[in-house]
BAZA-939146 format. One record per atom (N, C-alpha, C): residue in one letter; x, y, z. Coordinates in steps of 0.1 Angstrom, whole numbers, plus 5000, padded with zeros to 4 digits. Example, Ala and Ser with C-alpha at 12.3 -4.5 7.8 and 13.67 -1.06 7.14 Angstrom:
BEGIN
A513249435078
A512349555078
A513249675078
S512849785071
S513749895071
S512950005079
***
This chain:
BEGIN
M500849885000
M500050005000
M500950125000
I500550224992
I501250354992
I500250454997
F500650535007
F499750635013
F500350775011
G499550865008
G500051005006
G498951105004
H499351225000
H498351324997
H498651374983
I497551394975
I497651424961
I498451544958
A498451644968
A499251764965
A500651754968
Q501151644974
Q502551634977
Q503251534967
P504451574963
P505151484954
P505451354961
N505451244953
N505851114959
N507351104958
P507951064969
P509451054969
P509950934961
C509050834958
C509550714951
C508950704937
R509650634929
R509150614915
R507950514915
L506950544908
L505750464907
L505550404893
P504850294892
P504550244879
P503850344870
A504050344857
A503450444848
A501850444849
A501250324851
A499850324852
A499350404864
I500050384875
I499650464888
I499850614886
E500950644879
E501250784876
E500150844868
K499650774858
K498550824849
K497250844858
G497050754867
G495850764875
G495950894884
L497150914890
L497351024898
L497351154891
D497851154878
D497751274870
D496351314867
F495451204865
F494051234863
F493451294875
L493751244887
L493251294899
L493651444901
R494851474898
R495351614900
R494651714891
A494351664878
A493851754868
A492351764867
T491651684875
T490151674873
T489451754883
D488351824878
D487451894887
D486351804890
F486351744902
F485351644905
F483951704907
N483851834910
N482551894911
N481851894898
A482551884887
A481951894874
A481551754868
L481951644875
L481651514870
L480451444877
E479651374869
E478551294874
E479151154878
P478451084887
P478950954890
P478950864878
G479850774877
G479950684865
G481450644863
V481750594851
V483050544848
V483650644838
V484850684840
V485650774831
V486850694827
E487050674814
E488250604809
E489450704809
I490550654814
I491750734814
I492650684803
D492750554802
D493550484792
D492750364787
G491550394781
G490650284776
G490250204788
K490150074786
K489649984797
K490849944806
N492049984802
N493249954811
N493350034823
I492950164822
I493050254834
I491750334833
Y490950324844
Y489650404844
Y489350444858
A488550544859
A488050594872
A486550564874
Q486250514886
Q484850504889
Q484550624899
I483650704894
I483250824902
I482050784910
I482150784923
I481150734932
I480750844942
D479550874943
D479050964953
D478250884963
L478850874975
L478250794985
L478350854999
T477650795008
T477750835022
T478550725029
T479550765036
T480450665043
T479650585053
R479850455052
R479150365061
R480050335073
E479450275084
E480150235095
E481050125091
A482250115098
A483250005095
A482649865096
V481749845105
V481149705106
V480249665094
E479849765086
E479049745075
E479849705062
N481149725063
N482049705051
N482749575053
R483249515041
R483949395041
R485349425035
P486449365040
P487749385034
P487649325020
E488449385011
E488349334997
E489749324991
V489849234981
V491149214974
V490849204959
H491849264952
H491749254937
H492949184932
R492749114921
R493849034915
R494349094902
R493449164894
R493749214881
R494049364881
Y493249444889
Y493349584889
Y493849634902
I494349754903
I494849814915
I493849934918
D493449954930
D492650064934
D493550184938
I493150294933
I493650424939
I492450484946
Q492450494959
Q491350544966
Q491650694968
F490650784963
F490850924964
F489550984969
L489651054980
L488451124986
L488451274982
A487551314973
A487551454968
A487151554979
W486251514987
W485851604998
W485251525009
G485151585021
G484651505033
G485751435040
E485351345048
E486351265055
E485951115056
E486851035057
E486650885058
E487850815064
K487550705070
K488650625075
K488650505066
I489850465062
I490050345053
I490850245061
G490350125062
G491150025069
G491949945059
I492949885064
I493849795055
I494149665062
A494449565054
A494949445060
A495849385049
I496749305054
I497749235045
I497049105039
D497149095026
D496648975019
D497648865020
T497548775030
T498548675032
T498248555023
G497048555017
G496648435009
G495948335018
N495948355031
N495348265041
N494048325047
N493648445042
N492448505047
N491148435043
K490148435051
K488948355048
K488148445038
V487748375027
V486948435017
V485448425020
S484748545020
S483348535023
S482548535010
E483048594999
E482448594986
E483448624975
S483448554965
S484448574954
S483648614941
L483948734936
L483448784924
L484548814914
L485648724915
L486848754908
L486648754893
E485848664888
E485648654873
E484748774868
Q483748804876
Q482848904872
Q483349054874
R483949074886
R484249214889
R485649234895
D486549124894
D487849134900
D487849174914
I487049114922
I486949144936
I486649014944
I487449004955
I487148904965
I486948964978
F485748934985
F485448984998
F485948895009
L486648945019
L487148865030
L486248875042
S486348775051
S485548785064
S486348865074
***
């Protein structure tokens, strides 16, 4: 996991795909966008614009992706994001790997 603030330069070199995603975040006026999918580099790199109300932690499930990487960006408001290490031994509660590239853990 890489953690930082969009306004601060990253001290380490990141993969080109992540840099493209970060460039999109820096250059985008999120007040002007409707919820939906925005392609950044076709289907290879895209943004899901989601307008939601933060839920309580107990209402969420940890998740893992195998094909895509998430860049979590909060345009306004505040939210706590939990993390866990994917050891490969975590208990799977639901797998939607084929349909949505997501596995939910217990």
